[in-house]
C-alpha positions in Angstrom: 0.1 0.0 0.0 1.3 3.2 -0.8 1.7 5.0 2.4 2.5 2.0 4.6 5.7 2.0 6.7 7.6 -1.3 7.2 9.5 -1.7 10.4 11.6 -4.8 10.9 13.9 -5.8 13.8 16.4 -8.4 14.3 19.0 -9.2 17.2 21.5 -10.2 14.5 23.1 -7.9 12.1 22.7 -10.5 9.2 18.9 -10.4 9.6 18.9 -6.6 9.3 21.0 -7.0 6.1 18.7 -9.3 4.6 15.7 -7.2 5.4 17.5 -4.2 3.8 18.0 -6.1 0.5 14.6 -7.5 0.3 13.2 -4.1 0.9 15.4 -2.7 -1.9 14.4 -5.6 -4.3 10.7 -4.8 -3.6 11.2 -1.0 -4.2 10.4 0.0 -0.5 13.8 1.1 0.9 12.3 4.6 1.5 9.3 3.2 3.4 11.4 0.6 5.3 13.2 1.0 8.7 15.2 -1.8 10.2 17.2 -1.8 13.3 18.7 -3.9 15.8 16.7 -4.8 18.9 15.9 -7.7 21.4 12.5 -9.2 20.6 11.8 -9.0 24.5 12.4 -5.3 24.5 9.9 -2.7 23.4 10.3 -1.1 20.0 12.5 2.0 20.6 10.2 4.3 18.4 6.9 5.6 18.5 4.5 3.6 16.4 0.9 4.2 15.1 -0.6 0.8 15.8 0.5 -1.7 13.1 -1.9 -3.9 11.2 0.6 -6.9 11.3 3.5 -8.3 13.1 5.5 -11.0 11.9 7.7 -12.9 14.3 9.4 -15.4 12.2 11.7 -17.9 14.0 12.1 -15.5 16.9 9.9 -16.3 19.9 11.5 -19.6 20.4 14.8 -18.2 21.5 13.4 -16.6 24.6 14.0 -19.7 27.1 11.9 -18.2 29.8 8.0 -18.7 29.4 7.2 -15.6 31.4 9.2 -13.4 28.9 7.8 -15.2 25.9 4.2 -14.2 27.3 5.4 -10.7 28.0 6.6 -10.3 24.5 3.3 -11.6 23.0 1.4 -9.3 25.2 3.4 -6.4 24.1 2.7 -7.5 20.4 -0.9 -7.7 21.4 -0.9 -4.1 23.0 0.4 -2.5 19.9 -1.4 -4.2 17.3 -4.6 -2.4 16.1 -8.0 -4.0 17.1 -8.5 -6.9 14.8 -4.6 -6.8 13.8 -2.9 -10.1 12.8 0.1 -11.8 14.3 1.9 -14.1 12.0 4.3 -16.4 13.8 6.7 -19.4 13.0 8.5 -21.2 15.6 10.1 -24.5 15.4 8.1 -27.8 16.3 9.2 -30.6 18.6 9.7 -32.5 15.4 12.5 -29.9 14.3 14.9 -31.5 12.0 17.7 -29.4 10.1 18.3 -32.4 7.7 14.6 -32.6 6.7 14.5 -28.7 6.3 17.2 -28.8 3.8 15.7 -31.9 2.1 12.5 -30.2 1.6 14.4 -27.0 0.4 16.1 -29.1 -2.2 12.8 -30.7 -3.4 11.1 -27.2 -3.7 14.1 -25.8 -5.5 14.3 -28.4 -8.1 10.7 -28.0 -8.7 10.8 -24.1 -9.0 14.2 -23.2 -10.5 16.2 -24.0 -13.5 18.6 -27.1 -13.1 21.6 -24.6 -12.7 19.9 -22.7 -9.9 18.8 -25.9 -8.0 22.4 -27.4 -8.3 24.0 -24.2 -6.7 21.1 -24.3 -4.1 21.6 -27.9 -3.2 25.4 -28.0 -3.2 26.4 -24.6 -2.0 23.7 -22.6 -0.4 21.9 -25.3 1.6 24.8 -27.1 3.0 26.1 -23.7 4.3 22.6 -22.9 5.9 22.8 -26.3 7.5 26.3 -25.9 8.9 25.9 -22.2 9.9 22.4 -22.0 11.1 19.9 -24.9 11.0 22.2 -27.3 12.8 22.9 -24.8 15.7 19.3 -24.2 16.1 18.8 -28.0 16.2 21.4 -28.5 18.9 20.0 -25.5 20.9 16.5 -27.1 21.0 18.0 -30.6 21.8 19.6 -29.1 25.0 16.4 -27.1 25.9 18.2 -23.8 25.5 15.5 -22.7 23.1 11.9 -23.8 23.0 10.6 -26.6 20.5 6.6 -26.5 20.5 3.8 -28.9 20.1 1.0 -27.1 18.5 -1.1 -27.1 21.5 1.8 -25.2 23.6 2.3 -22.7 21.0 -1.3 -21.8 20.5 -1.7 -22.0 24.2 1.0 -19.2 24.8 -0.6 -17.0 22.0 -4.0 -17.5 23.2 -2.7 -16.4 26.8 -1.4 -13.2 25.5 -5.0 -12.3 24.3 -5.0 -13.5 20.5 -7.4 -15.6 18.6 -6.0 -18.3 16.6 -7.3 -18.1 13.0 -4.9 -20.5 11.1 -2.3 -23.2 11.8 0.0 -25.2 9.4 2.8 -27.4 9.9 5.8 -26.1 7.7 9.4 -26.5 6.7 9.5 -30.2 6.4 7.3 -30.6 9.6 9.9 -28.7 11.6 7.9 -25.7 12.3 4.7 -24.3 12.9 3.0 -21.3 11.1 0.4 -19.6 13.4 -1.8 -16.8 12.2 -3.7 -15.1 15.2 -5.8 -12.1 15.4 -5.8 -9.6 18.1 -9.1 -10.0 20.1 -11.3 -7.0 20.3 -12.5 -6.3 23.7 -16.0 -5.0 23.8 -17.0 -2.8 26.6 -20.8 -2.6 27.6 -22.0 0.2 29.7 -25.5 0.2 31.2 -26.7 3.2 33.1 
């Protein structure tokens, strides 16, 4: 939409760099603001109420359940009434190898043989060793949170959201949940 502003935060500089590149590719660099921020802290700018918040593989890195709930409640507090939370978190069945295998299958279907080969033999192995494998280890030692669908939806509902849609994604290694900010109705009788 023409007047929309897009705000992205990440604790890692690499995530910010990717967001900047994507906004440029989409022709939105003048309407995109990205900055380094810990998801458990308030966004350090004054916001109009956003329509949508996307938390992509971020909530699970907060080991303390109370902090995760506080973070979700913060999202709920800044979203406009009826606003949407789109959240992706790892499932208890998280498998770095399965994510790579699924990604290879998709690349072969969607890309030319040359692009698929580059993705399969260069990009995805690096992704596995640099990122996905580390995530799997952190989940295995319970440093980060792997979810059942009921656990994830329970945390989201506790923060005041209504679940609208769920899907198992990334080779059954993650859950996509779309939730809506509940609209609280006040009734006054005089």
